[in-house]
KEDO-100454 format. One line per 10 residues: their letters; for each residue x, y, z of C-alpha. Coordinates in steps of 0.2 Angstrom, whole numbers, always signed. Last residue first. Example, Ala and Ser with C-alpha at 12.3 -4.5 7.8 and 13.67 -1.06 7.14 Angstrom:
2
SA = +68/-5/+36 ~ +62/-22/+39
***
This chain:
96
XXXXXXXXXX = -208/+265/+81 ~ -200/+281/+77 ~ -188/+279/+62 ~ -169/+280/+64 ~ -162/+292/+51 ~ -151/+303/+62 ~ -140/+288/+68 ~ -138/+281/+50 ~ -121/+289/+45 ~ -113/+288/+62
XXXXXXXXXX = -119/+270/+64 ~ -111/+266/+47 ~ -94/+271/+53 ~ -96/+260/+69 ~ -101/+246/+58 ~ -85/+248/+47 ~ -74/+250/+63 ~ -81/+234/+71 ~ -80/+224/+55 ~ -62/+230/+53
XXXXXXXXXX = -58/+224/+71 ~ -65/+207/+67 ~ -53/+206/+52 ~ -53/+205/+33 ~ -68/+215/+29 ~ -77/+212/+13 ~ -94/+209/+20 ~ -105/+217/+33 ~ -124/+213/+34 ~ -134/+225/+43
XXXXXXXXXX = -152/+223/+51 ~ -161/+239/+56 ~ -178/+234/+49 ~ -176/+245/+34 ~ -161/+235/+28 ~ -143/+241/+27 ~ -130/+230/+17 ~ -113/+235/+21 ~ -98/+234/+10 ~ -80/+234/+17
XXXXXXXXXX = -63/+242/+14 ~ -57/+248/+31 ~ -56/+262/+27 ~ -67/+264/+11 ~ -84/+260/+17 ~ -97/+256/+4 ~ -115/+257/+9 ~ -128/+247/+0 ~ -146/+250/+4 ~ -157/+235/+5
XXXXXXXXXX = -173/+229/-4 ~ -163/+226/-21 ~ -167/+232/-39 ~ -184/+241/-37 ~ -178/+247/-19 ~ -163/+256/-27 ~ -153/+263/-13 ~ -135/+268/-14 ~ -125/+274/+1 ~ -107/+282/+0
XXXXXXXXXX = -114/+298/-7 ~ -123/+300/+10 ~ -138/+311/+14 ~ -150/+305/+0 ~ -145/+287/+3 ~ -149/+289/+22 ~ -165/+298/+18 ~ -172/+284/+6 ~ -166/+271/+19 ~ -176/+277/+33
XXXXXXXXXX = -171/+265/+46 ~ -180/+254/+59 ~ -173/+250/+76 ~ -164/+236/+84 ~ -147/+240/+76 ~ -145/+222/+72 ~ -128/+215/+66 ~ -122/+202/+53 ~ -105/+197/+49 ~ -96/+191/+33
XXXXXXXXXX = -77/+189/+33 ~ -67/+191/+17 ~ -49/+187/+12 ~ -43/+177/+26 ~ -26/+168/+21 ~ -22/+151/+17 ~ -8/+139/+15 ~ -12/+121/+10 ~ -6/+106/+20 ~ -10/+91/+10
XXXXXX = -5/+74/+18 ~ +3/+62/+5 ~ -6/+46/+4 ~ +5/+31/+9 ~ +6/+17/-4 ~ +0/+0/+0
***
């Protein structure tokens, strides 16, 4: 019998996907109007797309306050990206 060679590939983290919940509804139209970094076309997709440049990440913002963060390479980058989004959206929380 021949021994099988053990494969030990090298890898690196390229993309982490994280979800968060702000616990409040958002006015996506107003957010997109106020920020050049946010695109919202509800006919195409139900969430607004926010592109953060440093750290490089994209965040999907939904009316119900849920956020999906993608493209970050570390947990610290996710925290920074979400904190930047909170600064953008904090004035556009809808009264419940």
